[in-house]
N, C-alpha and C positions, 0 to 999 in steps of 0.2 A: 608504455603505450596503453591506450584505453581498451577496456574489454569490448567496448562497442564504439569503434573509431568513427563510424558513420551515423551515430545517434544524433537525432535532430528534433527540434520542436516542430510539431505539425500544426496544431490549432488549439485555441481555448474555446470550448463550446458552452454556450449559454442556453442551448435548446437542442432537442434531438435532431432537428434539421441540419445542425452544424456538425454533427458527428461525421468523421471520415468514413470512407467505404468500409463496409463490414465484411472484410475478407482477411485471410491469413489468421493469425492468432494474436491475442493481446492479454496481458495480465494487469489487473487493476491494483492500485496501491491505496489503502485506506487506513484511517486511524484517527484517534482524537487529535484535536488541535494541540500543537506543542509537543507531540510525541516524538518528533524528529523525522517526519515523513520525507521532507525535501532533502535533508542531509543524507538519509539512507539512500534515496534515489541517486544522488550525486556520487556517493561512495561506491555503490554497486556498479554504476556505469563508468566510473572513473572519469566523470566529466564534472569539473568544479562548479559550474553554474548552469547545468542543464535544467534543474528545477530551482526556483527561487526560494531562498531561505529568508526567514524574518524573525526578529525578536518578538513580534506581535502575533499572538495566536490567531488562527482563522483567516490567514491571508489568501489561501487557495479558495477562491469563491466561484470558480468555474471548473469544468472538467477539462484537464489539460492532457492532450494526446502527444506522445513522443514516439517517433519511429526509431527503434534500436538498430534494425537492419531490415532488408526487404522482407515483408510478410510478418514481421514481429513488432508489436507495439507495447509500450508501457503507458498506463493511463492513471494519472494522478487525480484522485477524487477529493472533493472538499472535505476538510477536517470537520469532526463533530465534537460537541461537548463544551468547548470553551468560548467559541466565537460570539462576541457581543454584537449581534446584528438585529435589525428589526424583525419581528415575527413573520412579516410577509416575505422577507428575503430568505429566512430560514425555511419557510414552507416551500418556497421556489426551489431551494437547493434539494430538499427532500424529494420533491417531485422529479427533479432532473436526474438525481442519482437513481431513484427508483425506476425511471424510464430506461436509464442506461443498463441497469442490471437485467431488466425484463426483456430488452430488445436486442442486446448484442449477442449474436450467434458466435462471433469470434472470441468472446471472453472465455478463457480456459481456466482461469484461477485467480487467486487473490493473495497478495502479500499484505498482511495486516501488521501495522506498526503500533507497538504497545510500549510505553515508557516502563522499563523494568522496575522503576521505583514505585509505580502506581499499581501495577498488576493488571490482569484482565478484568475489564469492567462490563457493565450491563450492555452498553452500546456495542462493544466489541462482540459479545456473544450474540447479540441480535443480528449483526451482519453475518456472522459465521453460520448461524442457524438458517438464514436465507440461502446461503451458498450450499449448505448441506441438502436442502430441499431441491435445489436446482441441479444437484449432482456434480458440482464443481469443487475442486480441491483448494485448500488454503494452507498457508505457511505463515507463522507468526514470528516477527522479529522483536525480541525484547531489547529495545534500544537503550542507549546511555548506560550500559552495564559497567563501563569504566568508572562510573561514579559510585559503584558499590564495591564492598570488599569481596574477596573471592568466595567466602562462605555464604554471605548474604546473596550474592548473585546466583549461586547454585541453589539456594533455598527458593529464590524467586522463580527460577526455571522449573523446579519441582512443583511449586504451587500453580504455575501457569499450566503445566502439563495436566495436573489434576483437574483444573477448572475447564480446560479445553476438551478433555476426553478424546473422542474420535473426530471432533470437529476440525482439528488442525494439528499439524506438527509445529514445534516451537524450537527456538534457539536463542542464545544470547548474542547480542550484536552491539557494536559501537562504531559509529562513523568516525569518531575521533581517534580511537586507538586501533581501529581496523579489526578488532576481534570479531570473528565469525563472518568476515567478509566473503571468503571463498565459499563457505557453506551457503550463505545467502544467495550468492551468484549461481551456484549449482541448483538451488531450489527454484530460482527464477527461470533458469533454462529448462528445468524439468516441467514447469508449468507451461512455458511457451511452446513446448514440444508435444503437449497433449493434443488430442484431436478435438476440434470444436464440436459442440453438441449438435 
């Protein structure tokens, strides 16, 4: 049975006017394109196709809102880093995500998706630094850890913890092998249950 049996897609927003009501609490999910964001969302919610997965990086071009249960939402943000899009479109995404971060009172935290083979990058740290300034918490999922040996995975986790410092907690995660799934779900619940600012 799904951890969120009533989870459902709400809306894909292309402007702040399309955002759903700013009540309850919501946790955003962000990360570089191709880091495994959609697969992580589907694994954590135990819903096979709640978020669309694609072999082509950068397919999440809008802000997608999902209701997990009454008063709790998950928000899938456009991936950054790889997407081959025109500069005008990329600028629009940046404005849209910036407006989302600045305007949402119900936003209580962030799940940051990082490919464990690539490590924490500059774009990841930029997002986390903004969250730190706004007083919101973050948790990093080092995805695709099943593609690493046990020793290398442990090394990557240690390096991530060093790079993140006080900005976020971190864990190893694999949507494929389901490693770290319960820990990730507990982290999501903890963020959802924080009081809005």
